[in-house]
FILUMPA-400855 format. One record per residue (C-alpha): residue number from 1; residue in three letters; y, z, x. Coordinates in nm, 4 decimals, decimal comma, padded with zeros to 6 digits. Each point is the difference from the previous one (the first is absolute). Layout:
BEGIN
r pos: NUM; code: ALA; py: Y; pz: Z; px: X
...
This chain:
BEGIN
r pos: 1; code: UNK; py: -05,8442; pz: -05,4354; px: -09,4249
r pos: 2; code: UNK; py: -00,2140; pz: -00,2809; px: -00,1286
r pos: 3; code: UNK; py: 00,1621; pz: -00,2147; px: -00,2827
r pos: 4; code: UNK; py: -00,2062; pz: -00,0762; px: -00,3088
r pos: 5; code: UNK; py: -00,1328; pz: -00,3577; px: -00,0134
r pos: 6; code: UNK; py: 00,2235; pz: -00,0767; px: -00,2996
r pos: 7; code: UNK; py: 00,3109; pz: 00,0114; px: 00,2275
r pos: 8; code: UNK; py: -00,1269; pz: -00,2058; px: 00,2810
r pos: 9; code: UNK; py: 00,0815; pz: -00,3797; px: -00,0070
r pos: 10; code: UNK; py: -00,3574; pz: -00,1379; px: -00,0128
r pos: 11; code: UNK; py: 00,1309; pz: -00,3499; px: 00,0461
r pos: 12; code: UNK; py: -00,0046; pz: 00,0730; px: 00,3668
r pos: 13; code: UNK; py: -00,3642; pz: 00,1024; px: 00,0039
r pos: 14; code: UNK; py: -00,1899; pz: -00,1715; px: 00,2856
r pos: 15; code: UNK; py: -00,3133; pz: -00,0925; px: -00,1840
r pos: 16; code: UNK; py: -00,3139; pz: -00,1195; px: 00,1756
r pos: 17; code: UNK; py: -00,3254; pz: -00,0899; px: -00,1539
r pos: 18; code: UNK; py: -00,3363; pz: 00,1648; px: 00,0699
r pos: 19; code: UNK; py: -00,2346; pz: -00,2033; px: 00,2199
r pos: 20; code: UNK; py: -00,2498; pz: 00,0280; px: -00,2864
r pos: 21; code: UNK; py: 00,2409; pz: -00,1805; px: -00,2433
r pos: 22; code: UNK; py: -00,0612; pz: -00,3564; px: -00,0937
r pos: 23; code: UNK; py: 00,2314; pz: -00,2092; px: 00,2247
r pos: 24; code: UNK; py: 00,0623; pz: -00,2468; px: -00,2860
r pos: 25; code: UNK; py: 00,1149; pz: 00,2794; px: -00,2395
r pos: 26; code: UNK; py: -00,2801; pz: -00,0720; px: -00,2436
r pos: 27; code: UNK; py: -00,1835; pz: 00,3292; px: 00,0264
r pos: 28; code: UNK; py: 00,0669; pz: 00,3649; px: 00,0718
r pos: 29; code: UNK; py: 00,3339; pz: -00,0020; px: 00,1835
r pos: 30; code: UNK; py: 00,0790; pz: 00,3538; px: 00,1297
r pos: 31; code: UNK; py: 00,3279; pz: 00,0345; px: 00,1831
r pos: 32; code: UNK; py: 00,1423; pz: 00,2874; px: 00,1915
r pos: 33; code: UNK; py: 00,3518; pz: 00,0864; px: 00,1178
r pos: 34; code: UNK; py: 00,0429; pz: 00,2503; px: 00,2769
r pos: 35; code: UNK; py: 00,3629; pz: -00,0581; px: 00,0944
r pos: 36; code: UNK; py: 00,1126; pz: 00,3042; px: -00,2145
r pos: 37; code: UNK; py: -00,2238; pz: 00,2413; px: 00,1893
r pos: 38; code: UNK; py: 00,2539; pz: 00,1000; px: 00,2628
r pos: 39; code: UNK; py: 00,3059; pz: -00,0037; px: -00,2205
r pos: 40; code: UNK; py: -00,1449; pz: 00,1470; px: -00,3183
r pos: 41; code: UNK; py: -00,3446; pz: 00,1310; px: 00,0727
r pos: 42; code: UNK; py: -00,1852; pz: -00,2432; px: -00,2321
r pos: 43; code: UNK; py: -00,2493; pz: -00,2882; px: 00,0155
r pos: 44; code: UNK; py: -00,0185; pz: -00,2447; px: -00,2949
r pos: 45; code: UNK; py: -00,2989; pz: -00,1823; px: -00,1227
r pos: 46; code: UNK; py: 00,0295; pz: -00,2835; px: -00,2496
r pos: 47; code: UNK; py: -00,1852; pz: -00,2939; px: -00,1702
r pos: 48; code: UNK; py: 00,1463; pz: -00,3370; px: 00,0554
r pos: 49; code: UNK; py: -00,0969; pz: -00,0896; px: -00,3531
r pos: 50; code: UNK; py: 00,2106; pz: 00,2865; px: -00,1382
r pos: 51; code: UNK; py: 00,3365; pz: -00,0189; px: 00,1828
r pos: 52; code: UNK; py: 00,2027; pz: 00,3169; px: -00,0368
r pos: 53; code: UNK; py: -00,3060; pz: 00,2180; px: -00,0573
r pos: 54; code: UNK; py: -00,0944; pz: 00,2104; px: 00,2875
r pos: 55; code: UNK; py: -00,1519; pz: 00,3395; px: 00,1019
r pos: 56; code: UNK; py: 00,1992; pz: 00,2301; px: 00,2242
r pos: 57; code: UNK; py: -00,1777; pz: 00,2043; px: 00,2616
r pos: 58; code: UNK; py: 00,1005; pz: 00,2555; px: 00,2698
r pos: 59; code: UNK; py: -00,1437; pz: -00,1130; px: 00,3417
r pos: 60; code: UNK; py: -00,2583; pz: 00,2813; px: -00,0193
r pos: 61; code: UNK; py: -00,1077; pz: -00,0980; px: -00,3482
r pos: 62; code: UNK; py: -00,0231; pz: -00,3647; px: 00,1024
r pos: 63; code: UNK; py: -00,2291; pz: 00,0892; px: 00,2968
r pos: 64; code: UNK; py: -00,2141; pz: 00,2143; px: -00,2256
r pos: 65; code: UNK; py: -00,0241; pz: -00,2844; px: -00,2558
r pos: 66; code: UNK; py: -00,0906; pz: -00,2620; px: 00,2657
r pos: 67; code: UNK; py: -00,2630; pz: 00,2337; px: 00,1600
r pos: 68; code: UNK; py: -00,1593; pz: 00,0854; px: -00,3382
r pos: 69; code: UNK; py: -00,0158; pz: -00,3702; px: -00,0821
r pos: 70; code: UNK; py: -00,1538; pz: -00,0894; px: 00,3254
r pos: 71; code: UNK; py: -00,2711; pz: 00,2610; px: -00,0438
r pos: 72; code: UNK; py: -00,0874; pz: -00,1055; px: -00,3497
r pos: 73; code: UNK; py: 00,1342; pz: 00,3072; px: -00,1739
r pos: 74; code: UNK; py: 00,1212; pz: -00,2222; px: -00,2884
r pos: 75; code: UNK; py: -00,3198; pz: -00,1973; px: -00,0142
r pos: 76; code: UNK; py: -00,0270; pz: -00,3651; px: 00,0722
r pos: 77; code: UNK; py: 00,3558; pz: -00,1388; px: 00,0230
């Protein structure tokens, strides 16, 4: 059974930044945490400028989101 994100201790999230993020933190800073994938079946995406705000994806939905973004399904990102 997968627990809802609201009962997971997100302080242990292993965030890493996108390679497309500004290394100085002045621009678009997307971060991803995959360390809950095995234990809870979720992947988190967040914005470093909005700590505590994040999107929760299943691994399958995350792959679909990344694939659609890479192929331009959402326009120019």
